[in-house]
C-alpha positions as CSV (number, residue, x, y, z in Angstrom):
1,M,-70.9,-266.8,-3.3
2,S,-68.7,-269.0,-5.4
3,G,-65.2,-267.7,-6.8
4,R,-64.4,-267.2,-10.5
5,S,-62.4,-270.0,-12.4
6,G,-58.7,-269.0,-13.5
7,T,-57.5,-268.7,-16.9
8,S,-55.5,-271.5,-18.4
9,G,-51.7,-271.6,-18.9
10,S,-49.8,-271.4,-22.4
11,A,-48.0,-274.6,-23.4
12,G,-44.4,-274.9,-22.7
13,R,-41.5,-274.4,-25.3
14,G,-39.4,-277.2,-26.6
15,G,-35.9,-277.9,-25.4
16,A,-32.8,-277.1,-27.5
17,G,-31.4,-279.7,-29.4
18,G,-29.0,-282.4,-27.6
19,S,-25.6,-283.2,-27.9
20,G,-26.0,-287.1,-28.8
21,G,-25.3,-288.0,-25.3
22,K,-21.7,-286.4,-25.2
23,S,-20.9,-284.4,-22.0
24,Q,-19.8,-280.7,-22.4
25,V,-16.4,-282.0,-21.4
26,C,-16.0,-284.1,-24.3
27,L,-17.5,-281.7,-26.7
28,D,-15.0,-279.0,-25.4
29,I,-12.0,-281.0,-26.0
30,E,-13.3,-282.0,-29.5
31,A,-13.5,-278.3,-30.2
32,E,-10.3,-277.4,-28.7
33,Y,-8.6,-280.1,-30.9
34,A,-10.2,-278.9,-33.8
35,R,-8.9,-275.5,-33.3
36,E,-5.3,-276.4,-32.7
37,L,-5.1,-278.9,-35.4
38,P,-4.7,-276.4,-38.5
39,R,-1.4,-275.0,-37.0
40,F,0.1,-278.4,-37.7
41,L,-0.9,-278.7,-41.2
42,V,1.0,-275.5,-42.3
43,R,4.1,-276.0,-43.2
44,S,7.3,-273.5,-42.8
45,G,10.9,-273.8,-43.7
46,Q,12.7,-277.1,-44.4
47,Q,10.4,-279.1,-42.1
48,T,8.8,-282.0,-43.9
49,C,5.3,-283.4,-42.7
50,G,6.4,-286.8,-41.1
51,N,4.8,-286.6,-38.0
52,R,0.9,-288.3,-37.9
53,V,-1.5,-287.5,-35.5
54,A,-5.5,-288.5,-35.2
55,S,-7.8,-286.1,-37.4
56,A,-9.8,-286.0,-34.2
57,P,-9.8,-287.1,-30.5
58,G,-10.7,-290.8,-30.7
59,C,-10.6,-291.0,-34.4
60,L,-8.3,-293.8,-35.8
61,C,-7.7,-292.0,-39.0
62,E,-4.5,-290.1,-39.0
63,V,-3.3,-286.9,-41.0
64,H,0.2,-285.9,-41.4
65,V,1.3,-282.8,-39.7
66,Q,4.6,-280.6,-39.0
67,E,5.4,-279.9,-35.5
68,P,5.8,-276.0,-35.2
69,A,7.9,-276.0,-32.3
70,P,9.5,-278.9,-29.9
71,L,7.0,-280.7,-28.0
72,A,4.1,-278.8,-29.6
73,L,2.5,-282.0,-30.9
74,E,2.0,-283.0,-27.4
75,T,-0.7,-280.4,-27.3
76,L,-2.6,-282.7,-29.4
77,M,-1.7,-285.9,-28.0
78,N,-2.8,-284.6,-24.7
79,L,-6.1,-283.6,-26.0
80,G,-6.6,-287.0,-27.2
81,Y,-5.6,-288.5,-23.9
82,R,-8.1,-286.2,-22.0
83,W,-10.8,-287.3,-24.5
84,S,-10.1,-291.1,-23.7
85,D,-9.7,-290.4,-19.8
86,E,-13.1,-288.6,-19.9
87,H,-14.6,-292.0,-21.4
88,C,-15.6,-290.0,-24.7
89,T,-17.2,-291.9,-27.3
90,N,-18.2,-291.7,-30.9
91,P,-15.5,-289.7,-32.2
92,V,-16.2,-287.3,-35.0
93,C,-13.5,-288.2,-37.9
94,T,-13.0,-285.2,-40.1
95,T,-11.1,-287.0,-42.8
96,P,-12.0,-290.1,-44.7
97,C,-10.2,-293.2,-43.3
98,A,-7.7,-294.0,-46.0
99,P,-4.2,-296.1,-45.4
100,A,-2.1,-293.1,-45.6
101,T,1.7,-293.9,-46.8
102,R,3.4,-290.6,-46.6
103,G,2.8,-287.0,-46.0
104,A,3.7,-284.2,-48.4
105,C,3.7,-280.2,-48.8
106,Q,1.4,-279.0,-51.0
107,N,0.9,-275.1,-51.3
108,G,2.6,-274.8,-47.7
109,R,0.3,-277.0,-46.4
110,C,0.6,-280.7,-45.2
111,V,-1.3,-283.4,-46.9
112,T,-1.8,-287.2,-46.7
113,L,-1.3,-289.1,-49.7
114,P,-2.2,-292.7,-50.2
């Protein structure tokens, strides 16, 4: 007596899109930097927008910022250092790279002017 043949299986589903070869650690650092940067762009009181930081970890383009509290700028700098220490590559620069000569305040926000 012969057995019955089995039914065929269905095709598998495609996988989720990749992150361009970046590790999750690198993506997390970039996301945290993007969350932190806006609070440095808000100008308050008599402070000027005299400090500069990278627009994103690993990016050579800089933006002018105001340090909201003593040593607060260390937060962004440390994220940039961590990004480098993790050997992250291909920074996602969020602003056009132009030689910035000065920072200014416009409508309560720091802006970078040529």
